[in-house]
N, C-alpha and C positions, 0 to 999 in steps of 0.2 A: 422477405428480407431475412437474410441469414442472422443467426444469433451471433452477438459479439462475445458473449461469455458462455462457453460450453461446459455444462456440468459433466459431460461424459469424458472430458479431456483427462489426460494422464496427470496425476498429482505429483509435484515436486516433493522430494523428501527432504526435510530440513534436518541437517546434522548440526548440533550446536553443544558447546562445551558446558554452557550454563544450564541450570534447571529450566524445564518447559514450564511456561507460565500459562495462565488462562488466555491471556492475549494472544500468545503464540499459537495455542490450539485453535483459537477463532481465526487467526491469520491463515492457518492451513486450510480450514474449511472454506474460507473466502477465496483463497488462492485456487482451490479445486474448481471454483465457479469460473474463474476468468483465465485459466492457464491457455485456453484455446483462442485468445484474442487474435483476430485478424486471420485465423486460419480458414481456409476454404478449400473446396475440391479443386484440384489442379493448380493449387498455388505454388509458386516456385519457393526455393529455400530462403530467398531474399525478396521482400516486398516493398514497393515504393510507398505503400500506405503505412508502413510501420518505421518508426525511427530507429536509428542505430542503437545497439545496446548501451546503457549507461550504468556505471558501477554506483550503487547507492552510497557507499561510504565516502565517496568523492564529494557528495553533496551536503555532508555535514560532518564537520571535524569533531575529534575527541575534545578538543579545547573548547569549542562552541557549546557542546553538551555539558561539560563541566561548569561553564559559566551559567547556563540555563538552570542546572540542577543545584548548583552551589555546593559541589562535592566532587571528590576525585572519581574517575571513571575507568574501568578496565579497558584494555585494548579492544576497539570495536571488532565484532565477529561478523564477517561477510559470507553470505551464500549467494552465488551468481550462477544461474542456469540459463542455457540456451537450448531450446528444444526444436531442432530442424523439422522434425515430423509434423509439428503444429505450427511452424513458422512464427515462432514466439520466444521471448526471453523474459527473465524475472531476476531482479537483483534486491537482496535483502541485507540491511545492516542493523545489527543489534548492539546496544550499548548497555552496560550494567554498572551500577554504582552500589558496591557492598555496603559502603559507609551509610547510605540512605535507603537501601533496600529498594532500588529504583531501576526498573527496566524501560528502555526505550527501544522501539522498533520502527525502521523506515523501509517500506517496500516501494519499488518502482518497476512498473511494467508498462508496455504499450497497450493503448486500445484502438489505435489506428487514426488516420487523418480523414477518413471518410464520414465521420459524424462529429457533431459538436459536443462539447462537454455536458450540456443538458440532456442531449439524446443518449449519450453513453451512460449517464447516471441513471436515466429512466429504464434503459435496458438492464443495467446491473441490478437496479432495485427489483425489477420484474422477475429476474431469475432468482434472486434472494427469496422473493415471496414464494415462488414455486417449491423452493426447498425448505424454507423456514415457516411458511404459512401466510395466508392472505392478510393477516393483521400486521406483518412486519413492515416497518416504515422508518427510515432514517430521517433525522431532523436536518432539514436544508440549512446550510451555513453560508451566508452572504459574504462576499469580499475575500474569498480564499480561492485562488485559482479561477478557472472558468466556471467551475461549478463544485460545490463541496456538500458532504452530509456527515452528520455526527451520530455515532452509536454510543450512547452514554453507558450502557451496560458493560461494554468491553473498552470503553475510553479510546475509541478509534475514529479518527478523522479520515474520510475518504475524499480525495480531491482528483479532479479531472482538470488537467491543463494541457492545452494543445493536444498532441497525440499520446499523451501520458496519463497513466493513473498512479497515484501515490497514496499509500496507506501510511498513516502515523498513528501509532498507538503506544500507550504506556501501562505499566502495572505499577502501582504504588498506592498502599492502602490510605495514605494521608491526602492524596490529591483526588478529589471527588468533584462531580457536577460542573459548574461553571469554571471553576479553578483549573480543572482537567482539561476542559475545552480550550481555555485561553492558553494553557501550557502547549497543547498540540498546535494551536494556531501560530505560536511563536516559532516552533520547530518548522512547521510548514513554510512560514515566511523566509526562513533562511534557506530551506531546500529549494523553493521555487525560484529564488534569485540566481541560483547556480544551474537551473535546468537548461539544456540546450534549447535554442529557439527552433 
């Protein structure tokens, strides 16, 4: 069985106006693992197993983020890449509130229609273990998409829904533990309702 998430795949470079945060650095390392989703030898530039590209900023408005955070937010910064060579795309939307020193990032990419959310999650976690060590494990989160996992150290929620993989992460020193997870779940709920079927 071919790997869903290729560590050897080309890494997308994130250009962002705001300062890089710990979460964004973690996001880059995780994105390197999954940038080759759905790519296979002899695959055409378009694949029926991958959904059409979706713009992450269209799934969560600035107004919705301001309501969730309770403060004003700068204009969202979007990075969208389509990589024909790897038959893949990725869209990232970052929101920042200087007033609350709060960063929120939403990343969307395909994992393909040929596996379930649970299977994609298991493959993803297995490749992370290869990179980060056998002790690495995400906490499973029920009721968020088809399958979800939480990484408390970087405050990131990873969700598999249909053929999509969604990463929701925050950087805020005042929001920790269960409160951080609950915030990310609120963001995910808004994003999932707008995700194409």
